[in-house]
C-alpha positions, 0 to 999 in steps of 0.5 A: 666580610662586614656583618650587616646589621639587624635591622629588627624592629625593621625591615629592609630588602636585600637591595638595602642595608641598615648602615647607622641608626639612631634614636634620641627621641624627642629630646633632640628639639626644644618643645615647643617651638614654632615654625619660625623658629625653625625656619630660624634653626635651619638658616642658623645653627643646622648649618654647623651640623656635619652628620646627615644623620643626626640633622634628619632626626632634629629636622623629624622632632622639631616639626614635631614639637612645632606642632606639626603632625609628622608621624613619618618622616623618610629622606633620599639622595643619590651618590656618588659611590662604587658600592651604593646607588644612594642613601636614605634616612627613615624616621618614625614617631612611634618608635622614635628610630631613624636609621641611615641606610646605603641602597644599591642599585639592585634596588631600582629593578625592585617591583618594590621601587617601581610601583612606589610613589618614589619612583615617581619623584626621584625618576621624573621630579614629580610632586605625590600626595595621596591618603594611604585610607583611599581604596584606589591609592592603596590598590595603586601603590603596595606602600600605601596599602602598608601605611593604611594598614600603619593608620597613616591619612595622608602621605607626601613625597617632594623633589628636594632639588635635582641632579643630572638624573636623580631627584632627591626626594624627602616623604611625611605622612600622618595619622591624624584624621583627615591629614595635614591641613593646608596651612601645615603641608604649606608649612611642610612645604616651607622647611623642606625648602630650606632643609633641600638647601642642607641636603645638597651640601651633604650630599656633595661633602658625602660624595668628595668623600666617597671618592677620596674615600675610593681613590685615596683610601679612608685615613688619606682621604680624611686626612684631604678633606681635612685640609691637607692638600699642600705639597709636602703635607702629612705626618711620619707613621710607625707602621707594617708595610705590606707589598704585594706582586701578582706572579708572572703578570708580565706574561699574562698581559700577553695572552690576554687582552685589555679588557679580559686582564682589567677583569682579571685584576679586579677580581684579584684585587678584591681578594687581596685589597678586601682582605687588608681592608677587612683586617684594618688596614688601609690601602694605598696604591695599586700599582699595575699587579702591585699593591702597597697597604700599611697596618698603622702601629696603635700607640695602645696597643703597639707591639702585636696587633698590627702585626698579626693583622698584616699577617693574618691578612695575607693569609686570607688573601693567599687563600681567596686566591686560590679559591679563585682559581679552583672556582672563578666566578663569570666572567673569568670562568670563560676566560682561557690561560690564566689560572693558576694565580700565585701572589708574594707578599712581604710584611716589613716594619719601619717609620714612613712620610704619610702625605703628599707628594708630587708636582704642583698640579698633580699630587699623590697621596701615599707613604715614601721612606727606606722602609717602604722601599726594603718592603718591595727588595723583600717581596722580590724574594718570595720568587727565589725562596719560593715562599708566598709570605716573607716577613722581617725581622721587626715584623717577626718579633711581634708575632707569637705563632711558629716561623721558619726562619728563612736566614740572612739576606741582602737586599739591592741597596741596603747596606746590612744583610737582613733576617728573614721569616715565613709562616711555618710550613712543618 
C-alpha cells in the first residue's frame, strides 16, 4: 500500500491525490523580465525541460516577473493511465507552493467538477472568464465563491489544445483591483498559446511512459524510453528471481466462463503483483496464470535487501490471496466454483540478461538465462513438497530468519541437485 502524501496546508477531495510538491519560489525566474523574454524562453530554453512540474512552476513565476498580476494558476491535462484520468498542477503565489496531483475518473462524477468552470472548458472547449466578486457568478459556481473569499477579482479558464474527447485547460486568477486589464489578459493568452505546445509535448511523453510502465514495468519502460529498443539491447543483472503459478488453473478455466476467469485473474494478480511492486520488485511478465518478476541485487547492499524483499513480498502475496478466498469482493462474491485459490512461489538467484528479445517486428523486454529456467523448475516442486514458497540455497544464504531445509532435489535439465529451503513452520 502506497502511503498518501499529506496535502496540508492545502485540501484536495478523495479523488485527487497529491503526487509531488515543489516550492522554489521566485528564484526560478529572472526578475525583472519582459513578456517578450518569456516568449523567447518558451521558444528556446523551456524546450529542454522534461519535468512538467518544474516547467509549470517556472512559467508561473516568469509571468509574475514580467509584471502580469497572476496570483493563482492551474494546469489540467488528460492522460492514458490505468489508474488516473488526468493530472493537474496547482500554483499559488501567496504560499509559493506548486503541486502535481493525480485525478481519478471518479472525480468527473462529482458536483465539484460538474459545477466548476473547468467542466465547460474540458468538456466543451469553451473559454470562461468571470469575476469572483460578481455575486451572481459566485452563486452559480462554488469555486468562484471560494476565490472571492480569498480576495480574487478575476478568474479565467482557457482551453489548451484538444484531444479526441477532452480539452486540456489552464486557469489564471488575480487579486488586482479591477482584475486583469485587457492588455494583460491578451498577453497571458498569447503566452499560453505557446505554452500549449509544451503541454502537448509533455502529455505525449507522459502517456508513452505510462503505457510502457503498465505493460513492461517501470525499469523496462524507462530503458525503452531511453532508447534501448534494438533487438538484443540490454544488460546482464544479478537478481533474485520470482516465479509463481496459480494452482488448478486448467480446471478453473474449464469451470468458469471467459469473463469470469478474467475477473478472477485480475483479482489474483492484483494481490500477487501488488506485493512484488510494494517491495521494490519489477514485474516483467504474466504468462497465463504465471508471474515472472525480479528483485535486482543492489550494489550498495548486495547481501540481504533483495532476498528479504522477495520473501516479504511472497508472504504478503499469499496472505492477500488467503484474504481474497475468505472475503472476495464484488463481482467475485457472486461467482461459484473458484475457491480456494492457491499459489506456488519460487525464489532463486542468478545472473540474467535483461533486455530485448524477439522478432524484428515484435520485441519483448524480459529476462532470460539459465537462472530463470531453474526458478521455473523449482516452482514446479511446490506441489511435490507441499510448501507454497520454495527458496534456493543462494537466496537462503542471504536470509537471517529460520528456514526449513528440504534437502537437495534434482531439477529437469539441471546437472546438479539443488538445495531447497522454505520458511520455517516450526
